[in-house]
C-alpha positions as CSV (number, residue, x, y, z in Angstrom):
1,M,-3.0,1.2,20.8
2,P,-4.4,3.3,17.8
3,K,-8.2,2.9,17.5
4,E,-10.6,2.5,14.9
5,I,-13.6,5.4,14.8
6,F,-16.4,3.3,12.6
7,P,-16.5,3.7,9.1
8,S,-13.4,5.1,8.2
9,S,-11.2,7.1,10.6
10,Y,-8.5,6.1,12.9
11,V,-6.9,7.6,15.9
12,C,-3.5,7.4,16.8
13,D,-2.2,7.2,20.3
14,C,-0.7,11.0,20.1
15,G,-4.0,12.0,19.1
16,Y,-3.5,12.6,15.3
17,V,-6.7,11.5,13.9
18,S,-7.2,10.5,9.9
19,H,-10.0,10.2,7.9
20,H,-10.5,8.1,4.6
21,F,-13.2,7.3,2.4
22,E,-15.4,4.4,3.5
23,N,-14.7,2.4,0.1
24,T,-10.9,3.4,0.5
25,I,-10.7,1.6,3.8
26,K,-12.9,-1.6,2.6
27,E,-10.5,-2.0,-0.7
28,M,-7.6,-1.9,1.9
29,K,-9.1,-4.5,4.1
30,R,-10.1,-7.0,1.2
31,L,-6.6,-6.2,-0.1
32,S,-4.9,-7.2,3.3
33,L,-6.7,-10.5,3.1
34,K,-3.9,-11.1,0.7
35,R,-1.1,-9.4,1.8
36,M,0.0,-6.4,4.1
37,Q,-1.6,-3.1,3.3
38,R,-0.4,0.3,3.9
39,L,-2.6,3.2,3.8
40,G,-0.8,6.7,4.1
41,S,-2.4,9.3,6.5
42,D,-3.7,13.2,5.4
43,D,-0.3,14.4,7.0
44,G,1.8,12.3,5.4
45,A,3.6,11.1,7.8
46,H,1.2,8.6,9.9
47,V,1.0,5.3,8.1
48,I,-2.0,2.7,8.7
49,I,-1.4,-1.0,8.3
50,F,-3.7,-3.6,7.3
51,D,-3.4,-7.1,7.8
52,G,-5.6,-10.0,7.2
53,G,-9.0,-8.2,6.8
54,E,-8.2,-5.1,9.6
55,M,-6.0,-2.5,10.6
56,T,-3.5,-4.0,12.5
57,A,-0.6,-0.9,13.4
58,M,-0.2,2.4,12.8
59,S,3.2,4.2,12.4
60,C,3.7,7.7,14.6
61,P,6.7,10.4,13.6
62,Q,5.5,11.9,17.1
63,L,6.0,8.3,19.4
64,G,8.9,7.6,16.9
65,T,7.5,4.0,17.2
66,L,5.0,1.3,14.9
67,R,1.8,1.2,17.4
68,G,-0.7,-1.4,17.1
69,N,-1.7,-5.3,18.5
70,H,1.7,-6.7,18.1
71,D,3.1,-4.6,20.6
């Protein structure tokens, strides 16, 4: 399962680390309270999914799956 590294980075199960600005993450979490949000990562392949005010999953091209709390 992907993990959040406080305050604004995420680590995929494959080892990829996605770094973002703190304000971007705060805004994604805020917006996800109304509806699901997706945030692309620096490599252009990983996608972080926010829902209900938190990160719920991350899509990974290497593992070929959507990894997260719902697995």
